[in-house]
PLY file of the C-alpha trace (Angstrom):
ply
format ascii 1.0
element vertex 94
property float x
property float y
property float z
element edge 93
property int vertex1
property int vertex2
end_header
6.48 -96.97 -9.04
3.76 -98.41 -6.80
3.71 -102.04 -5.68
0.50 -102.69 -7.65
1.98 -101.38 -10.91
5.15 -103.48 -10.40
3.01 -106.62 -9.99
0.94 -105.70 -13.05
4.08 -105.06 -15.13
5.61 -108.40 -14.06
2.41 -110.30 -14.90
2.33 -108.72 -18.37
5.87 -109.90 -19.20
5.58 -113.49 -17.99
5.72 -116.31 -20.50
2.79 -118.74 -20.38
3.65 -122.34 -19.45
2.61 -123.56 -22.88
5.30 -121.49 -24.61
8.03 -121.98 -22.02
11.13 -123.83 -23.20
11.43 -127.53 -22.25
13.57 -128.54 -19.30
17.17 -129.42 -20.04
20.24 -130.30 -18.04
20.12 -131.12 -14.33
16.52 -129.91 -13.91
15.20 -132.59 -16.28
14.52 -136.13 -15.08
14.39 -137.48 -18.62
17.63 -137.37 -20.58
18.14 -137.59 -24.35
18.93 -141.33 -24.30
15.77 -142.08 -22.32
13.66 -140.11 -24.81
14.72 -142.58 -27.52
12.63 -145.24 -25.72
9.45 -143.31 -26.49
7.65 -146.16 -28.27
6.08 -149.10 -26.42
7.55 -152.48 -27.37
4.14 -154.14 -26.85
1.46 -151.87 -28.35
3.56 -149.35 -30.32
2.14 -146.34 -28.47
4.25 -143.19 -28.24
2.60 -142.31 -24.91
5.55 -143.56 -22.87
7.30 -142.15 -19.83
11.00 -143.02 -19.81
13.67 -142.22 -17.26
17.42 -142.86 -17.25
18.81 -143.86 -13.86
21.77 -145.39 -12.07
21.00 -148.47 -9.97
22.59 -149.33 -6.62
25.30 -151.47 -8.26
26.30 -148.49 -10.45
24.78 -149.75 -13.72
23.07 -147.20 -15.98
19.60 -148.32 -17.05
16.51 -146.82 -18.64
13.05 -147.48 -17.22
10.00 -146.98 -19.45
6.27 -147.25 -18.82
3.49 -147.20 -21.44
0.41 -145.09 -20.66
-1.81 -147.10 -23.03
-1.15 -150.76 -22.13
0.76 -150.23 -18.83
3.71 -152.32 -20.04
6.94 -151.54 -18.14
10.50 -152.41 -19.09
14.14 -151.71 -18.30
17.02 -151.53 -20.78
20.77 -151.62 -20.20
23.07 -150.97 -23.17
20.10 -151.54 -25.50
19.29 -154.98 -24.02
16.03 -155.65 -22.18
16.48 -156.57 -18.50
14.22 -158.98 -16.62
12.47 -157.75 -13.48
14.56 -160.19 -11.39
17.76 -158.79 -12.90
16.74 -155.22 -12.02
15.88 -156.24 -8.45
19.25 -157.98 -8.00
21.03 -154.83 -9.24
19.16 -152.69 -6.72
19.93 -154.72 -3.61
21.57 -152.81 -0.80
25.35 -153.11 -0.90
26.62 -154.50 2.43
0 1
1 2
2 3
3 4
4 5
5 6
6 7
7 8
8 9
9 10
10 11
11 12
12 13
13 14
14 15
15 16
16 17
17 18
18 19
19 20
20 21
21 22
22 23
23 24
24 25
25 26
26 27
27 28
28 29
29 30
30 31
31 32
32 33
33 34
34 35
35 36
36 37
37 38
38 39
39 40
40 41
41 42
42 43
43 44
44 45
45 46
46 47
47 48
48 49
49 50
50 51
51 52
52 53
53 54
54 55
55 56
56 57
57 58
58 59
59 60
60 61
61 62
62 63
63 64
64 65
65 66
66 67
67 68
68 69
69 70
70 71
71 72
72 73
73 74
74 75
75 76
76 77
77 78
78 79
79 80
80 81
81 82
82 83
83 84
84 85
85 86
86 87
87 88
88 89
89 90
90 91
91 92
92 93
């Protein structure tokens, strides 16, 4: 089989990005818990980016940002965290 026909055959069997399966597991930045934050607390929009992360002090938090009103918030164990609280949790450990 020629190189050109191999390339053509590979291109014909590829799945378009629109039909590809969503990322899961380690390749995904957004975990299932973070997806539950997908509604803005201020404007109600579902156009929200949310990410679960571990801060420097070891606490698990979720950060979310609304695309419509640009509101941003952090949650830990379902409770909203103040910006100052998040900053104190991210200070470098001496």
